[in-house]
ZAGUBA-226566 format. One line per 8 residues: number of its first residue (from 1); for each residue x, y, z of N, C-alpha, C. Coordinates in steps of 0.2 Angstrom, whole numbers, plus 2048, in hexadecimal, padded with zeros to 3 digits. Each point is the difference from the previous one (the first is absolute). Example, Ala and Ser with C-alpha at 12.3 -4.5 7.8 and 13.67 -1.06 7.14 Angstrom:
<timars>
1> 842,7E4,827,7FC,806,800,804,806,800 | 7FE,805,7FC,804,806,801,7FC,805,803
</timars>
This chain:
<timars>
1> 679,8F4,D0D,806,7FF,804,7FE,7FC,806 | 802,7FB,803,7FE,7FC,805,802,805,807 | 7FB,800,804,801,802,807,7FA,7FE,804 | 802,7FF,807,7FA,7FF,804,801,804,806 | 7FB,804,801,800,805,806,7FA,7FE,805 | 802,801,807,7FB,7FF,805,7FF,807,803 | 7FA,802,7FF,7FE,807,802,7FB,800,806 | 800,805,804,7FB,802,804,7FC,806,7FE
9> 7FA,800,7FE,7FD,805,7FE,7F8,7FF,7FD | 7FE,803,7FC,7FA,7FF,7FD,801,7FE,7F8 | 7FD,7FA,7FE,802,7FD,7FA,7FD,804,7FA | 7FB,805,801,7FD,803,7FA,805,806,7FF | 805,802,803,805,804,7FE,805,7FE,7FC | 800,7FA,7FE,806,7FD,7FC,800,803,7F9 | 805,7FF,7FD,801,802,7F9,800,7F9,7FB | 7FE,7FB,804,800,7FA,7FC,7FB,800,7FB
17> 801,7FC,7FB,7FA,7FF,7FB,7FB,7FC,802 | 801,7FB,804,7FB,7FC,802,7FF,7FF,808 | 7FA,801,803,7FF,7FF,807,7FD,7F9,801 | 801,7FD,805,7FD,7F9,802,7FA,802,806 | 7FA,7FD,7FE,7FB,800,804,7FE,7F9,803 | 800,7FF,807,7FE,7F9,802,7F9,7FF,801 | 7FD,7FB,7FD,7F9,7FF,800,7FF,7F8,802 | 7FA,7FF,801,7FD,7F9,801,7FC,7FE,7F9
25> 7FE,7FA,800,7FD,7FD,7FA,7F8,800,800 | 7FD,803,804,7F9,801,801,7FD,807,7FE | 804,805,7FE,7FE,805,7FD,7FE,806,805 | 803,800,806,7FF,805,805,807,804,801 | 800,806,7FE,806,804,803,7FD,805,805 | 7FF,7FD,806,7FD,803,806,805,803,806 | 806,7FF,7FF,805,803,805,807,801,7FE | 803,803,804,807,802,7FF,803,803,7F9
33> 805,7FE,7FD,801,802,7F9,7FC,7FF,7FB | 7FD,7FA,800,7FB,7FF,7FB,7FA,804,800 | 7FD,803,806,7FA,804,800,803,807,7FD | 807,802,801,802,806,7FD,800,800,7F8 | 802,7FA,7FE,801,7FF,7F9,7F8,800,7FD | 7FC,7FD,804,7F8,800,7FE,7FE,808,7FF | 802,804,804,7FD,807,801,804,803,7FA | 806,7FF,7FE,804,804,7FB,7FE,7FD,7FA
41> 7FF,7FA,7FF,7FE,7FD,7F9,7FA,7FC,801 | 7FA,803,7FF,7FA,7FD,801,7FF,7FB,7FA | 801,802,7FA,800,7FC,7FA,803,7FA,801 | 807,800,802,803,7FA,802,7FD,7FB,804 | 7FC,803,806,7FD,7FB,805,7FA,7FD,7FD | 7FD,804,7FB,7FA,7FC,7FC,802,7FA,7FC | 806,801,7FD,803,7FB,7FC,803,7FA,804 | 802,803,806,803,7FA,805,7FA,7FC,802
49> 7FA,803,802,7FB,7FC,802,7FE,7FC,7FB | 7FF,802,7FA,7FE,7FB,7FA,805,7FA,7FF | 807,802,801,804,7FA,7FE,7FF,7FB,807 | 7FF,802,806,7FF,7FC,806,7F9,7FB,7FE | 7FB,804,7FE,7FA,7FD,7FF,800,7FA,7FB | 804,802,7FB,802,7FA,7FB,805,7FB,802 | 803,801,805,805,7FB,804,807,800,7FD | 801,806,7FD,807,801,7FB,805,802,805
57> 7FE,802,806,807,803,804,800,7FB,805 | 807,7FE,801,801,7FB,805,807,801,803 | 802,7FC,805,807,800,802,804,7FE,7FB | 806,804,800,805,7FF,7FA,7FE,802,7FA | 7FA,804,7FF,7FE,804,7FA,801,807,801 | 803,804,7FB,800,807,801,7FC,803,7FB | 7FE,806,801,7FC,804,7FB,802,807,800 | 802,803,7FA,803,806,7FF,7FA,805,7FE
65> 7FF,806,803,7FB,805,7FE,805,806,7FE | 7FE,803,7FA,804,805,7FD,7FC,806,800 | 803,806,803,7FE,807,7FF,805,804,7FB | 7FE,806,7FE,805,804,7FD,806,801,804 | 800,801,807,805,802,803,804,7FB,803 | 7FD,7FA,802,803,7FA,804,7FC,7F9,7FF | 803,7FB,801,7FD,7F9,800,800,7FE,807 | 7FB,7FC,801,7FE,7FC,806,801,7F9,7FF
73> 804,7FD,804,800,7F8,800,7FC,7FE,806 | 7FB,7FC,7FF,7FC,7FE,806,803,7F9,801 | 801,800,806,803,7FA,803,7FC,7FC,805 | 7FD,7FA,7FF,7FD,7FD,805,804,7FD,806 | 7FE,802,806,804,7FE,806,7FB,7FC,804 | 7F9,800,7FE,7FC,7FD,805,7FB,7FC,7FB | 7FD,7FB,802,7FA,7FD,7FC,7FA,803,802 | 7FF,801,806,7FA,804,802,802,805,805
81> 7FC,806,800,802,806,804,800,7FE,807 | 7FC,7FB,802,7FF,7FE,807,806,7FC,803 | 803,7FD,7FB,806,7FB,802,806,803,800 | 806,7FE,804,807,803,800,803,7FE,7F9 | 806,804,7FF,803,7FE,7FB,805,7FA,801 | 803,7FD,7FC,805,7FB,801,806,801,7FC | 806,7FE,803,806,801,7FD,801,7FC,7F9 | 7FC,7FB,7FF,800,7FC,7FA,7FC,804,7FB
89> 7FB,805,802,7FE,805,7FB,805,805,7FD | 803,802,804,807,805,7FE,804,7FD,7FB | 803,7FA,802,804,7FC,7FC,7FD,7FE,7F9 | 7F9,7FF,7FF,7FD,7FE,7FA,800,807,7FC | 7FE,805,803,7FF,807,7FD,807,802,7FD | 805,800,804,806,803,7FF,804,7FB,7FA | 7FF,7FA,801,803,7FC,7FA,7FC,802,7FA | 7FA,801,800,7FC,802,7FA,803,806,7FD
97> 801,805,805,803,807,7FE,807,7FF,7FC | 804,7FC,803,807,7FF,7FD,7FF,7FD,7F9 | 7FC,7FC,7FF,7FF,7FC,7FB,7FD,805,7F9 | 7FC,806,802,7FC,803,7FC,802,807,7FF | 804,804,805,800,806,800,804,803,7F9 | 805,7FD,7FE,802,802,7F9,7FC,800,7FB | 7FC,7FA,7FF,7FB,7FF,7FA,7FB,806,801 | 7FD,802,807,7FC,805,800,802,807,800
105> 807,801,7FF,802,806,7FF,801,804,806 | 800,7FE,806,801,803,806,807,802,800 | 802,807,801,806,802,800,803,803,807 | 7FB,801,804,802,802,807,7F9,7FF,805 | 801,7FE,805,7FA,7FE,804,801,801,808 | 7FB,803,803,7FF,800,807,7FB,7FC,804 | 803,7FC,805,7FC,7FC,804,7FF,802,807 | 7FA,7FF,803,7FF,800,807,803,7F9,803
113> 800,800,806,801,7FA,803,7FB,7FB,7FF | 801,7FA,7FD,7FA,7FC,7FE,7FD,7FC,807 | 7FA,801,800,7FC,7FB,805,802,802,808 | 803,807,801,803,802,806,7FB,805,803 | 7FB,802,7FC,7FC,806,804,7FA,7FC,803 | 7FB,7FE,7FC,7FB,7FC,802,800,7F8,800 | 806,7FE,7FD,800,7F9,7FE,803,7FC,806 | 803,803,805,803,7FC,805,807,7FE,800
121> 803,800,7FA,807,7FE,7FF,805,806,804 | 804,7FD,804,805,805,803,804,804,7FA | 801,807,802,803,804,7FB,807,7FD,7FE | 804,7FE,805,807,7FE,7FE,7FF,7F9,7FC | 7FC,7FC,801,7FF,7FA,7FC,7FD,801,7F9 | 7FD,806,7FF,7FC,802,7FA,806,802,7FC | 805,805,803,806,803,7FD,805,7FB,7FE | 801,7FB,804,804,7FB,7FF,7FF,7FB,7F9
129> 7F9,7FF,800,7FD,7FC,7FA,801,804,7F9 | 7FE,807,801,800,804,7FA,807,802,7FE | 805,801,804,807,802,7FE,803,7F9,7FD | 7FE,7FA,802,803,7FA,7FD,7FE,7FF,7F9 | 7FA,803,7FD,7FE,800,7FA,802,807,7FC | 7FF,805,803,800,807,7FD,807,802,7FE | 805,7FD,804,807,801,7FF,803,7FD,7FA | 7FC,7FC,7FD,802,7FD,7F9,7FD,803,7FB
137> 7FC,805,800,7FD,805,7FB,806,804,7FC | 7FF,801,7FA,805,804,7FD,7FD,807,7FE | 7FB,803,805,7FD,807,7FF,800,802,807 | 7FE,807,801,800,803,805,7FA,7FF,805 | 801,7FD,807,7FB,7FE,804,801,803,807 | 7FA,802,802,800,804,806,7FA,7FC,804 | 802,7FF,807,7FC,7FD,804,7FF,805,806 | 7F9,802,801,7FE,805,805,7FD,7FD,806
145> 804,802,806,7FD,7FF,806,7FB,806,802 | 7FB,7FF,800,7FB,806,801,801,804,807 | 800,807,7FE,801,805,805,7FA,804,800 | 7FC,800,806,7F9,803,800,801,807,801 | 806,803,801,801,807,800,802,803,7FB | 803,7FC,7FB,803,803,7FA,7FB,803,7FC | 801,806,7FC,7FC,802,7FB,7FF,7FB,7FA | 7FA,800,7FD,7FE,7FD,7FA,801,805,7FB
153> 7FE,7FE,7FA,800,804,7F9,7FA,804,7FF | 7FB,800,804,7FA,803,7FF,7FF,805,806 | 802,7FF,806,7FD,804,805,801,807,800 | 807,803,7FF,801,807,800,7FC,804,7FA | 800,7FD,7FB,7FD,804,7FA,7F9,800,801 | 7FD,7FA,803,7F9,801,801,7FD,804,806 | 805,800,805,800,805,806,7FF,807,7FD | 805,802,7FC,800,807,7FD,7FA,801,7FD
161> 7FE,7FC,7FC,7FA,802,7FC,7FA,800,804 | 7FF,7FC,806,7FA,801,804,801,806,805 | 806,802,801,800,806,804,800,807,7FC | 801,800,7FA,801,806,7FC,7FA,801,7FB | 7FC,7FB,7FF,7FC,800,7FB,7F8,802,803 | 7FD,805,7FE,7F9,801,802,7FC,7FA,801 | 7FC,801,805,7FB,7F9,801,7FC,7FF,7FA | 7FD,806,7FD,7FB,7FE,7FB,804,7FD,7FA
169> 806,801,7FF,803,7FD,7FA,802,7F9,802 | 802,7FF,806,802,7F9,803,7F9,7FC,7FF | 7FB,803,801,7FA,7FC,801,7FE,7FD,7F8 | 802,805,7FB,7FE,7FE,7FA,806,7FA,7FD | 806,801,802,805,7FC,7FD,801,7F9,804 | 7FD,800,806,801,7FA,804,7F9,7FC,802 | 7FB,804,7FF,7F9,7FC,802,7FE,800,806 | 804,803,805,7FF,800,807,7FC,806,803
177> 7FD,7FF,804,7FC,805,804,804,806,804 | 7FD,805,800,805,805,804,801,7FE,807 | 7FC,7FC,803,802,7FE,807,805,7FA,7FF | 801,7FC,7FC,804,7FB,7FF,808,804,7FE | 7FF,805,7FC,806,804,7FF,803,803,805 | 7FB,803,805,803,804,806,803,7FA,805 | 7FD,7FA,800,803,7FB,805,807,7FE,7FD | 801,7FE,7F9,806,7FE,7FD,806,806,801
185> 7FD,806,7FE,805,806,801,803,800,808 | 7FB,7FF,805,803,800,806,805,7FA,801 | 7FF,7FA,7FD,805,7FB,800,806,802,7FD | 800,803,7FA,806,801,7FC,804,806,804 | 7FD,804,804,803,804,804,805,7FE,805 | 7FF,7FA,802,804,7FC,805,807,7FE,7FC | 805,803,802,807,7FF,7FE,802,7F8,800 | 7FD,7FD,805,801,7F8,801,7FD,7FC,7FA
193> 7FC,803,7FC,7FD,7FC,7FB,804,800,7FA | 802,7FA,7FF,806,800,7FB,7FF,7FB,7FA | 7FA,7FC,800,7FE,7FC,7FB,7F9,800,7FF | 7FE,7FF,7FA,7F8,801,7FF,7FD,7FA,803 | 803,7FA,800,7FD,7FA,804,7FE,801,807 | 803,805,803,7FF,801,807,7F7,801,801 | 7FD,803,7FA,7FA,801,800,7FB,7FA,802 | 803,7FA,7FE,7FC,7FA,800,7FF,7FE,808
201> 804,803,804,7FF,7FF,808,7FD,806,804 | 7FE,805,7FC,7FC,806,803,7F9,7FE,800 | 7FE,800,807,7F8,7FF,802,7FC,805,7FC | 7FB,7FE,7FC,7FB,805,7FD,802,800,7F9 | 805,7FE,7FE,801,801,7F8,7FE,7F9,7FD | 7FB,801,7FB,7FD,7FA,7FE,804,7FD,7F9 | 7FE,7FA,7FE,804,7FE,7FA,7FF,805,7FA | 7FA,802,7FF,7FE,804,7FA,804,806,801
209> 801,803,805,804,806,802,808,7FE,7FD | 802,7FB,803,807,7FD,7FF,801,800,7F8 | 7FB,7FD,7FD,800,7FF,7F9,801,807,7FB | 7FB,805,803,801,806,7FD,806,804,801 | 803,7FF,806,806,804,802,806,7FD,7FC | 801,7F9,800,805,7FD,7FB,7FF,801,7F9 | 7FA,801,7FD,7FF,801,7F9,802,807,7FE | 7FE,805,806,803,806,7FF,807,801,7FF
217> 803,7FD,805,808,7FF,801,803,7FD,7FA | 7FE,7FB,7FE,803,7FC,7FA,7FF,804,7F9 | 7FA,804,800,800,803,7FA,805,806,7FF | 801,803,806,805,806,800,806,7FD,7FF | 802,7FA,803,807,7FD,7FF,801,7FE,7FA | 7FB,7FE,7FC,800,7FE,7F9,802,806,7FC | 7FC,805,801,801,807,7FD,807,803,801 | 803,7FF,805,806,802,803,806,7FC,7FC
225> 7FE,7FA,800,805,7FB,7FC,800,802,7F8 | 7FA,802,7FD,7FF,801,7FA,805,806,7FE | 7FE,805,804,803,806,800,808,800,800 | 802,7FC,804,808,7FF,801,802,7FC,7FA | 7FD,7FB,7FD,801,7FC,7FA,801,805,7FA | 7FB,805,800,800,805,7FA,807,804,801 | 801,803,806,806,804,800,806,7FC,7FE | 801,7FA,803,806,7FC,7FD,800,7FF,7F8
233> 7FA,7FF,7FD,800,7FF,7F9,803,807,7FD | 7FF,806,803,801,806,7FD,808,800,801 | 803,7FD,804,807,801,801,804,7FB,7FB | 7FC,7FA,7FD,804,7FC,7FD,803,802,7F9
</timars>
């Protein structure tokens, strides 16, 4: 059923089948939403790097990465990460999406504001361009205006695990040291910490630590998803 919703929140809380990740064409997911996708889906990042090295990802070309729980549509909004986005890049990608989403069996999709975070396009202009295309879709479409204070889908469960699981067990399941676990537990104790991506801005948290935390969080999220699917199957 066709619907277009403009939402303020965290895109990772969507129930849509497909999420959109904004990327460049040189194989670097180094900031913003792309960095979070990289941390959540490291296998996707490796395939993305390979595609870019082969010159297979460009403006107007879209790439879908599929997991058991959701799909990620990688949407180039920049040529190089150093350079700004251009409105023409949004037009090219959105036109391609309109032409292919049915063939690709995309049934519902959540977009961030394209090119508006690190790309330099004004949010209102991005939204105007996006709605001019996405309003023509025959599926459910959500456009997220990012709220840095909204909860994501991983934070609360990961917080509970860090604050209730013995350090020795966390050490085994995360690969983190006791000092790293204590530091992270202190961060999780802060009620203003609502999104796992906030860790990318904390001084003293290394890339390796981020990778381990996200791997732990995603593994538990996958287990939770599988448990829910099993419960649903029992009621069919």
